[in-house]
C-alpha positions, -999 to 999 in steps of 0.1 A, spaced: 0 0 0 14 34 -10 7 64 10 23 99 17 32 128 -5 69 129 -14 87 159 -30 112 147 -55 131 161 -85 133 149 -121 168 146 -134 179 160 -167 168 129 -186 133 130 -171 138 102 -146 123 102 -111 139 85 -82 114 63 -63 118 69 -26 137 42 -8 108 31 14 88 19 -17 116 3 -37 117 -32 -20 79 -34 -22 80 -27 -59 108 -51 -64 89 -78 -45 55 -72 -61 65 -65 -97 102 -68 -101 103 -30 -106 80 -32 -136 58 -1 -137 33 15 -160 27 52 -162 -3 68 -180 -23 101 -178 -51 109 -154 -80 119 -177 -96 141 -150 -65 159 -135 -33 173 -149 -12 145 -133 1 111 -141 -7 77 -127 21 53 -119 11 16 -114 30 -15 -104 25 -38 -134 0 -62 -117 -22 -33 -107 -21 -19 -142 -30 -53 -156 -62 -51 -135 -69 -17 -151 -63 -32 -186 -87 -60 -179 -114 -35 -169 -106 -15 -201 -109 -47 -222 -144 -51 -209 -155 -18 -224 -170 -16 -259 -149 -2 -287 -182 5 -304 -193 30 -277 -176 63 -283 -173 72 -246 -158 38 -237 -135 38 -267 -123 73 -257 -113 61 -223 -95 31 -238 -77 54 -262 -66 79 -236 -55 54 -209 -40 27 -231 -26 51 -257 -6 70 -231 4 39 -211 42 35 -210 58 4 -194 92 7 -179 115 -8 -153 128 8 -122 166 7 -125 191 -5 -98 192 31 -84 154 32 -81 149 55 -111 120 54 -136 120 73 -169 90 95 -176 86 100 -214 84 136 -225 48 133 -238 37 123 -203 57 150 -186 41 176 -210 6 163 -201 13 170 -164 33 202 -170 63 187 -152 96 205 -152 118 195 -123 100 196 -89 73 170 -87 52 153 -61 49 115 -59 17 109 -40 8 74 -27 -28 64 -35 -30 29 -20 -24 7 -51 -7 34 -73 10 68 -73 -1 101 -86 27 122 -101 21 160 -100 41 191 -109 48 205 -74 32 238 -80 0 222 -95 -1 198 -65 -1 228 -41 -29 245 -61 -49 212 -61 -45 207 -24 -55 243 -17 -86 239 -38 -95 206 -23 -91 220 13 -113 250 4 -141 228 -9 -138 205 22 -139 234 46 -169 251 29 -187 218 24 -196 231 -11 -205 197 -25 -230 169 -22 -216 141 -1 -220 105 -14 -234 80 11 -199 65 14 -185 99 25 -213 104 49 -204 72 66 -167 77 65 -149 87 97 -113 90 106 
């Protein structure tokens, strides 16, 4: 399970260094094989261990290519999906097209989301967190039944 927000820098080749605390889990669970794709609703990337991505691919395969909305989701997620391997130093290369989608330059945030990571440009992450906190504090949204029952 991946949790926490980690500030990291991309190197000049566009590689991110996975924090040490996640590396062994990734090596044990997927031999360092990762898949990165775009988030279709946010200006960020999604980084999955290969077995988790295969679950997403299975769900995508269940969508109809004859339905324009379902086909669009397949096209966006699969079309941007890039498989790669974490190297011996814990680095993973983010292709330029994916970095451009998420407006990533150098400073990024690696945010654990249980079974995957979100990758954000650091400035956009701060803007998103500020917006999320404002919405939460003003309760300017309709809560789902699951949120109404959620306590922490």
